N, C-alpha and C positions, 0 to 999 in steps of 0.2 A: 569432533570427528576429523580424522586425518584425511586431507584431500590431496590430489596431485598438485605439485608445485607448478607455478607459471601456467595457469589455466589458459591465458590468452595465447601463449605460444602453442599449447596443445591444440587449441581451436584452430590456429593457423595451419598446423600440420594436417588437419583434417579437411582443408578446403578442396584438395583433389578428389575427396570422396563425393563432392557435390558436382564438380565439373572438372574436366581435364584441363580447361583453360583458366579455371578459378576466377570468373568475372567478379567485379566489385559487388554487383547485386545479382546473385545466382538466380537463374530461372527455376521454376518449379520442376520437380522430378519428371513430370510428364514431358518436358521439353529438353531435358539435359541429363543424359546418362552416359557413363563411360562405356567403352568397348567391353571391358571386363564384366560390367554389370549386365550388359546385353547377353553375353555368352552364358553367364550363370543363370540368367532368367530363362533362356530357352532350354537349358539342360535341366532346370528344375521340374519341368513338366513331365518328361519321360521318367525321371527318377521318382517323382511323386506317384506316377502311375504304377511303378513297380511296388511302391509301398502299399498302395491300395490293393494290388494283387496279393501282397503278403497278408493283408488284413482279411481278404476274402478266403485265403487258404489256411488260416491260422488253426482251424479245427479239422483240417484234412486228416484222413486215416491212412492214405496211401503214402508209402515212403518217398516215392518220386515227387509227389505234390509237396510234401513237407520239406524235402531237400530244396526244391525250386523256390518255395516260400522263404526259406532261410537265406538263400542266395540273393533274392530280391531285397530282403531286409538289409543284408550286408552291403549291397550296392548303395542303398539309400543312406546308411550310416556313413559309408566311405565318402559318398558325394557331399554329405553335410560337412564332414571334417575337412575335406579338400576345399570346399567353398569358403569355409571359415578361415583356413590357413591362407588362401589366396587373397581374400579381402583384407586380412590383417597382417600381411607379410611384412609390412614396414615396422610393426610393433616388435620390440625385443621379447623373445620367449622367456616367460617367467617360470619360477619353480612351480607355482600353483597351476599354471596352464598345462604344464607337463603332467602334474599329478592327476588333474581331472581328465586329461586326454587318455592317460594310461588306465584310469578307472573305467572310462567309456569302452576302450578297446578290450579290457579284461572281461567286462560284463558281456560284451558282444561275443567273445570267444566262448565264454561259459554257456551262453544261450545256444550258440550254433552247434557246439559239440556235446551239449547236454552233460556238462561236467559237474554241475552242482546237485548234491543230494539234499542240501539244506533249503535252498530257495527253489520254488517252482518256476515254471516258465513265465507266468504272468508277473511274478516278483521281479525276475530279471528284466523283463520288458519295461516294467515301471522304472527300474533303476536306469535303464538305458535311455529312457526319455527324460529322466530328471537330470542326468549328468550332462547330456549334450548341450542344452541351452546354457547351463551354468559354465561349462567349459568355454563356450563362445564368448560370454561376457568377460571371462578371465583372460582369454587369449587376446581380446581387443582392449584389455585394461579398462573395461566399462563397468566394473563393480562400484559400489558406493565408495570404496576406498581404493580405487585403481584396480590393481591386479591381486588384491589380497581379500580374503574372506573376512568379514567383520560381523558385528552384532546385528548388522542390517541384512543378513543373508536371506531372511524371509522376504524383505522388500526387493532384493535383487532377483530372487526367484519369480516374484510377481511381475517384475519388469521384463524378465526374459520370456515368460510364458504368455503374458496378456498385453502389456503395454506396447512392447516393440512390435509383435506380429500384427496386432489389429490397428495400431496407429499407422503402420506402414504397409497395410494390406494391399494397397494400390500399386506398390512399387514394381511388382513383377509385370503387371499389365502395362505399366508406363514404360518399362524397359523394352518390352516386346514391341509396343507400338512405335517407340522411337527408332527401332531398327528399320522400319519402313519409311518413317517420315523424316529421319535425319535430324540434325541439330539446327534449329531455326535461327536466323539472324534477329528476328523479332517475333512477337506474338501475333501480329496482324495476319489474319487469314489462316492461322495454324490450326484452329479448331476444325475448319472445313477439310483441310488436308488430312487431319487425324481421322475424321469420320469416313472420308473416302477410302483411306488406307484400310480401316477396319472392314468396311464393306467389301473391298477388293479381296481381302484375306478370306472372308466368309464365302464369297462367290467362288474363289479359287478352290477352296476345300470341297465345296459341293460338286464342282466340275470334276475334281480329281476322283471323288467317290464314284461318280457316274462313269468316268473313263475306266476305272478299275473293274467295275461291274461288267461293262461291255467287253473288256479284254478277257475276263474270266469266261464269259459266255462264248466268245469267239474261239478260244483255245482251251481245251480241257486240261492240258498239262500245265499251262500258266495258272489256271484256276486252282488246281491241286497244290501247286507250289505256293501260291498265295495263301491258301487255306492252312498249309503246314506252317507257314511263317506266323500267321495269327495264332494258331494253336500253341506254338512254341512260347509265345508271350502270354498264353492263357486268355486270349481275346475271343469272345463269341459275340457275333453281331446280333444283339437283341436289346431289350429294354434295360436289362441288367448292365450292359456296357455303358449306356448313357448315364446310369446312376454312378458307375465307376468314374466316368469322365468328369462328372460334376464334382465328385469327391476329390478327384485328381487336381482339378483347378483350385478347389478350396485349400487343400493341403499344400499345394505348390505355392499359392499366394501367402499362406500362413508362414511357411518355412522361409520363403524368400523375404517376407516382411521382417522376420527375425534376423536373418542374415544381413539384408540390406540396411535395416534400421540400425544395427550395431555398427555398420560401416559408415553410414551417412551422418548419423548424429555424433556430435563432438563429445569429448569427455566432459567438457564444461556443461553440456546439456544434461548428461547423466548425473553429474555432481549437483547441479541445480535442483533436479528432481529429488535427490536424496536429502539435500539440505532443506527443501520444502517440507518433506515428511518430518524431519527432526524439529523444524520450527513449529509445525503443527502439534507435535507431541509436547513441545515445550509450552505451548499456549494452554494446553489442557491440564497443566499442573496446578489445579485450583482446589483439589480436594484436601481438606485438613488432614494431616498425618494421623491424628488421633482416631479418626473414623476407621481407617485401615488397620491401625494397631488394635483396636477393639475387636474387629473381625478376626484378625490373625490370632489373637488370644482365645477367642471362642473356638476357632478351629483347633488350636493347640490343646485346649482343655478337653475337648471331645476325643482327640487322638490319645491323650494320656489315659482317659477313662477306658477307651477301647483296648489299649495295651494292657491295662491292669486286669480287665475282665477276661482277656484272652491270653494271659501270660502262660498258663499251663499248656495252652495250645501252641504258642510261639516258642516256648522253651525247648520243644522237641527239635526245632530247626537249629537253635544254637548248640544244643547238645548232640545233634545229629542222631537222635533217637526217635523212632516213630511213636507218636502218642497212641495210647491204648484205644482200640476200636477203629483205627484207620489203616488203610493200605497205602502203599507208596504213591500210586497214581492219584488217588483221591486227595491225599494230603498235599501233594505238589500243586494240583490244579485248583483246589478249593480256595476261592477268594483271590486267586492270582490276578485276574483281569480287573477285579474291583479295586485291589490295592494299587495296581498300575494306574488305573483311572484316577484314584485319589492323588497320586503323585502328579499327574498332569494338571489336576484341579489346583493343587498347591502352587505349581509353576505359574499358572494363569493368575492366581490370586496375588502372588508376589510381583508378577510383572505389572499388573494393574496398580498395585500399591506404589511401586517405584516410578511408574510412568505418569500417574495422575496426581501425585503429591510431591512437594519439595523434599529434598534430603533432610532426614530427621533421625536423631538417635532412637526414636520410638520405632521407626520402620526397620532400622538396623537390628535392634534387639529382637523385635517380633519376628523379623525375617530369619534371623539366625536360629531361633527356637523352631520355627516352622521347617526350615531346611534340615535341621538335625533330625526332626521327626520323619521327614521325607526320606532321609538317608536310612533311617531305621526300617521304614517300610520296604525300601529296595533291598536291604541286607536280608530281611526275613524272606522275601520272595526268592532271592538268589540262593539262599541256603536250602530252602525247600526243594527247589529244582535240582540243586547240586546233589542232595541226598537221593533223589530219584535217579539221577544219572549214575551215581555210585552203585546203586542196587541193580539197575537194568541196562546201563550203557547208553550210548548216544542214539538219538533218532532226530530227524529233521525238526520236528516240532519242539523237542526239548532244547536243541541248539538255538532255535529261534527265540525261545523263552529266555535262555541264558543271555543271548545277545541283547534283546530288548531290555531286560532287567539291568544288565551292565551299563548300557547306554544311558538309561535314566538315572542310575546311581552316579555315573560320571557327570551327568548334567547337574545333579544336586550338588556335588562337590565343587564343580566349576562355578555355579551360581553363588555358593557360600563364599568361595575365595573372592569373587567379584564384589559381593556385598560388603565384605569386611575390609578388603584392600583397595577397592576401586579399580582394579585391573580388569581389562576386557578379556574374558576367557571364552567367548562364544566361538572364536575362530578355531581354537584347538579342539573344542568339543565337536564342532561340525566336521572337521577333517578326520578326527579319530573315528567318529561314528561311520563316516563314509568308507574309510579305508578298511575297517573291520567288516563292514557289510560286504565289500568286494572280496575280502579274504575268504569269507564263508561261501562265496560263489564257487570256490574250487575245493570245497570239502564235501 
């Protein structure tokens, strides 16, 4: 695995992420946060609340509510991007960080203006939430191989979505508390100061609520103005609001944990985690290659038998002629998901074979046969859908089918090249798949 050079130097560069004064033995996050972290932590709460308001209005029928919900979402996305840029402004902008940022912005635009006929709203939201954390790791050069996508992209995604946010879930609260308690000279007595500060904040909020209620009762115009302000934000003071506030705190802590974790943890720490995963995978290479070779041959034999029995059916796809007794829609759809599922099973089988056993000519020969058959499955699926498109034109579902089939076909070719040459092809497959996905958002 290629890692960033001079890890010790990179770790030194990250010392300011822990403390502005970079002490020899940094205090925990609870006692030591930068001004930048404090500001972002406070802003994370209202921005997260707008995101909760978006979630609450996602199924709204009124145009005004839908527009407001989209504005809230765009503020949330913009805030996330701005925070990521501020935290990692010292890092040189890389090609991939620009690529994933443009992908995030493009999907946000497509969702906001309803530009896509291929992807539905929930598809675009899914892409939006997938691209953002991955862009954050790329921007901070915190991927397994620095700022470049690698064959470890699944692990990098797991790091961005689960490890960083939940490992650093406390960071937002720590930064907020440190706003009131300041940066201590030592730990002695600091726990009491923290507890008293938290208590003071809670009491202050309670007194503020009471004061606002009394002012609203004392002056009707003030009360109406305050009500208008709450309504503009979609706030109604009831039990539902307290549920929203709970979700707001959870989401703010989660997102800030992702942002703050990518900022505070050094590149060496990210590299060490990735190296640990690779070492673990290396340790489980104990399965004799002949076992996987036998299984791969069994799969291959059944696939050959399947193609022989179904040849007259599949021949129609290669000849672009509809088999007798079929209509275009039935022919295109029949067995499509099953064949795609078989392709995924083949990928999993080959991944297990290459990861749990040592390199062997048996695995290379068996894997080549299996991948050639997988490519044949993908070509058949593609030609069937293409014939349907030629007859009746494009629809969102047909384009989705073409895209998914093409992506899996490309994955098969990339895996075959990697198996035969030893070159890493996961990066190009991952990027091409994402770029084409975003491209369809404007079709």
